[in-house]
N, C-alpha and C positions, 0 to 999 in steps of 0.2 A: 090847386093848380089844375089847369085844363089838361086834357089828355095830350100827350106828346108823341111824336114819331119815335117808335121803338127801334132803335138802330141795332137790331139783334146781332148782326154780323160783327160789328165792332164790340158790342158788349161781350160776346162770346170770346173775342180775342183778348179782352181784359181778364175774363174769368179764368181762362187757361193759363194766364201768366200770374195770377194771384199767388202771392207767397213764394215766388220763385227766387227770391234773394237779389233781384235786379231792380234798378230804378225803371219804372214804366214811364216812358216819354211819349206823350200823345202829340203828334205833329200833323201838319197839313196847312192848306192855305187859310188865310184870315177869313173868318166868318163861316167856316165850314162846319162848325159845331163841336170843336174840341172840348171847350169848357162844359158844354151841355152834356157831352158824353160822360164826363165824370160826375157832374152834378146837374140834374138829378138822376140820370139813367143808372150809372154804376152805384151811386149812393143808395138808390131805392133797392137795387139788387142786394146789396150788403145788408140793409135793414131787413129785407125779406128772409135773409139767411140767419137772422138772429143776432147780428152784430149790434151791440148797444150804440145808440146815437152818439154818446160822448166819446166813443172810440173811433169816430170818423171826424177827422179834423180838416176843415176846408178853409183855405185862405186864397183870396183872389187879389193879385197885385196889379190888375188892370187899373190904370190911373183914372178911369171913368167910374170905377166901383167905389162909391163913397162909404161902403160898409167896412172896408178894411182900414184900420187906423194907420195914418201915414208913418207912425213910428216903427211899424213892422217892416218898412222898407230898409231899415237899418239892420244889417246882418246880425249884430250881436243881440239886439233886442228881439229879433225874430227867433234866434236860437234860444234865448231865455224863455220866450213865450211858449214855443213848441215843447221844450223839455219839461216845462211846468205842467203841461197837459198830459204827458205820457207817464203812466204808472210803470214802475219797475217790474211789475208782475209779468207773467208769461202771456196773458191774453193779448191777442194781436190788436194793433192800432193801424188805421189806414189814414195816411196823410195825403191830401190833395193840395198841390201848390200850383195855382193857375197863373199863367204869365209870369213864371218865376224869374225870367230874365231881367225883370225890373229891379231885382235885388242884386246889388253889386257883390260879386264873390259868392253867389248862391251855391256853386258846386261843392264848396266845403261843407256847408250845412246839409245839403242833400246826401252827400256821401257819408257824412257822420250819422245822420238818421238811418240811412239804409244799412249801416253796419250793425245796428241793434237787432237782435234776433226776433223781437216781437213788433217790429215796425215795417210796414209795407208802404213804399213811397210812390206817388203818381204825380207827374208834372206835365204841364203844357207850356208851349211857347211857339211863337210863329213869326216874330218880326226880325229885324235886321241883326239882332243879337243872338238869335237862337234858331238854328236850322239843323238839318240832319248831320251835316259835317261837324257842327259844333258839339253835338251830342257824342259823336264818336271820339272826338278829341278830349272833351271834358271828363267823360266817365270811363274811358279806357276799358271797354269790355264789360263794364258793370251796369249797362243799361239795356233795355229791351224796347225798341221803338214800335209804336202802333201808329201808322200813318192813315189818316182818314181823308175822305173826299166829300164833296157836296152830296146831297141826296141822290141815290140811284132812282131810276124811274119808279120802281116798286115802292120805295120809301116815299117818294113824291106823291104817289097816289093814295097813300094811307089816309083813311077817313075822308076822302074826297068823294062827292056824289055825282060829279059831272061825268058824261060819257067818256069812255077811255080814249076815243079819238080826239076829243077836245083837250083832254089832259096831255096827250102826246104833242099836240100843236103848241100848247103852252110850254111844255118841257123843252122841246127842241128850239124854241125861240128864246126863252128866258133862263133856262137851266135850272139847277137844283140847289142853289144856296138857300139855306133854311129860312132866312128872314123874308124871302120873297113870298112865302105862303100867306103873309098878312098884308101884302100890298096888292090891291085889286086892279090898279090902273097901270097902263103902259108908262105914264109919266113917272109914277113912283118907282116902278121896277127899273126903268132906264136910268133915272137919276141915281139910284142906289148903286147900280153896276158901274156906271161911269165914275162915280165918286170913289169906289173901291180901286179902280184902275189908277186914277190920278192922284189920290190923296193917301192911299194905303200901299198897294202893291208896288207901284213903281218908285214911290218915295223910299220904301224899305230897301229895294234893290240898290238904288242910288246911294243911300246912306251906308249900307253894309259894305258895298264894294268900292266906294269912293269913285263912282262913275263920273267921268268928266264930260262925256258926250251924251247927254240925255236924249237929244234928238235922234241919235243913231239907235239908242236902246229902244225908244218907242217905235222907230221904224222897223226894227227887227221883230218886236212884238207883233206889229201889224202884219209883217211878212209871214210869220209863223201861223197867225190866225187865218190868214188868207189861203195858206197852202196845206191845211189839215188834210191828211189822207193822200198827199202827193209826195213822191220821192224828191228829196232835195239834198243839197249840201251847202257848205259855207260859201264856196265859190259862186254858186248860183245866186245865193242871197246877196253876196257882195256886189255882183253885177247888176242885180235888180235895184239895189239901193242907189247905185251910181247912175243908172239909166233913167229910173223913174223918179227917184227922190233927190237926185243930185247930191247924194251923201257919199263921200269917198272915204272908206276905211278899209283896213286890211282884212284878209281872211281870218287871221289870228284874233283880231278884235271881235269879229262876228262870232267866232267860236266861243270866245270868252263871254260875250254878252248872252249868247244862247245858254251857256252854262249857268250864268247868274239867274236867268229866268226859270231854268229848271230847278235850281236849288231853292227858289222861292215857291215851289210847288205850283207854278202857273202852267207849265207844259211838261209833258212826258214824252220821251223819245222811244221809238221802236226801231231797233236795229234790223238791218236786212240780212237774212240768213239764206244761204244756198243749201237747199234741202238735200240734194244728191251729193254735193261736194262737201257737206258738213263743215262749212266755214262761214264767217261773217264778212260782209263787205263794210269796211270801216268808214268809207268816204261817202256813203249814201244812206240816209235815214228818213224816217217819217216822224213828224211831230204832231201831237194831239193836245188840244186844250184840256185842262183839268175840268172845265165846265163849259158846255156849249153856249150858255147864256153869256158868260164872260167874253167868250170869243165873238159872239154876235154883237154885243154892245161895243166892243173894241172897234169893230168894222162898221158901226152905225147901221147895223141890220141890212147891209147892202148885199151880202152874199149868203142867202138862206137856202142854198141848194141842199135838198133833203138827202141826196146821195152822200155828200160829204158829212153832213150832220149825223146821219144814221151810222156811218162808219165810226165817227168820233164817239158816239154814245156806246156803240158795241165795244170799242176799245176800253173805254172807262169802266164799263160793266165787267169786263174780264179782269181788270185790275182790282175792282171792288170785291170780286169773288176770290181774290188771292192768287190769280194766275200771273206768271211771268209771260210777257207778250212780245213776240217778234213779228216782223213781216217776212214772208217767205218768197223765194223764187225757185223755179224749176228750170234748169237749163237742159235742153235736148238738142241733139244734132239732127238737122233736117236737110233735105236736098232740094234746092231751088234753082231752076234753069241749069240743071246739070252740075251745080256746085254745092258742096257741103258747107253748112254754116250752123252756128248755134242760134237757137231761138229761146227767148226767156218768157216764161209764163208766171204771172204773179199770184201769190197766195196772200190774201188780205191779212190773216192772222195765224200765227202758230202759238197756241195757248198751252202752257206747261205748268204742272203743279206736281212735283215729285215724279211718280211713275205715270201720271196722267198726261196725255198729249192730245190736242185736237187741232185739226186744220179747218179754218173757218173762212168762208166767203161771205161778204156783205153784198147782197144783190138787191138793188132797189126793185127791180122787176125782171122776170125771166119768162115773159109771156110768149115770146117768139122762139122758134128753134135756134135761130142765129144767136140770140142773146143767151139762151140756155147753154149753148155750146161754148160761147165765150167765157162764161162763168165757170164751166166745168173743165175746161182745157187743162188747167193746172192740177186740179184735184185728181183727175183720172190718170195723171202721170206720176202720182206718188205711189210707190209700190210697197210701202210698209203697211202695217195692220191697224194703225191708229185711226180713230173716228174722224170722218170727214163730214162737215156740216155746212149747209147753205142756209143763210138767214135772209128771208125775203121781206119786203115791206108789207105785202098783202097779208090779210088775215086768212090763213090756210089751216087745214087739218094736217098736222105733222105726218110725214110719211117717209119711207125709205125706198129708193129706187133700186133697179136691178144690179147696180154697181155697189150697193150698200151705202150710198151717200144719203145722209139724213137731211130733210128739209123741214124748216119751221118758220112761222111768221115772226116778225120783229117783236110785236107786243107779247106774243106767247113766250118768247125767249126772255124778254125783260121782266116779265111777271113771274117767271119760274124761279126755282131756287138752285138749279144746277143745269149743266149742259146736258 
């Protein structure tokens, strides 16, 4: 096999969960590399650790996989086959069940296997029958989910020889879905991304949720793609659909459809947090696409503003590194024309991981004093001691100013391993 992209961050998440007594469920959008993470990446790791190959049992239930006998889609025959492969001795067995949702009643088999002390079970699934909410319901606290995303920029650059600037242009245009690495032309990439939207992602959402108004669902997907990095709410989207697309649906339906798209791993929401008030604004959020290439293809490459794409990529990178991410606001009282009023300053991201917290601004450029002041207004008004970071598009030598604010270039940030 040719050298493959080593997704070490996800591999390590599987390693620390190995043998923990829970079903490991690998989830994420279609074609993001879930199956590949288990086989060959995790399988190769187990072999390197001395696990015998016959103690790693791999079955793919993808209907396109001709290597799996159709009879194994029958639950009883699958159970008989798996138990015949497992020795009753104490040596551990690792079972990978790929696209397990194709087997009706799979949860009984998986839970039965997982109850055996020498069996470690790993499953994947991503379509209308198997999402995060299903895992919570089916396994009732006996599962451990590892959610994966398309390639980060650093993964995307692995084993690539082109100048990093050219790789960045390719990445922010077409995104990081693994299959795109073998598609050299725009026509191939665009056809692939468009087909995923039309024949995979949206079909899954419609089937799973019995969506009656597909036109509205697609219009909402367009609206979310168009507004990445902008504060929005259901009322605003409802009004936009009515005025621009002549689609009239309720706020509740918009909220429901947005939820469906999020459950399908297509968009992630960032809640707006009042830093000084220590509270969330529930009615205003930002939404980001799980992959900027999918976003761009959905909009037919009409809105390639690097400011918004850069912000989306930074958001995804923070999720990829394991942070919980909110967008922040600082409210301060100011006096204007002799009257006192509140003014709000936006913080692009609040990234939290346990005791770690970072305030981050995505600044395409801060070449002028006016622009610099605009980007720093919010950070300078945060009076706690957590790190404040400004990520700029330019290639700069990282530095810290007199206020302790840290500056770094976008590509340096994306190619590093930590904040």
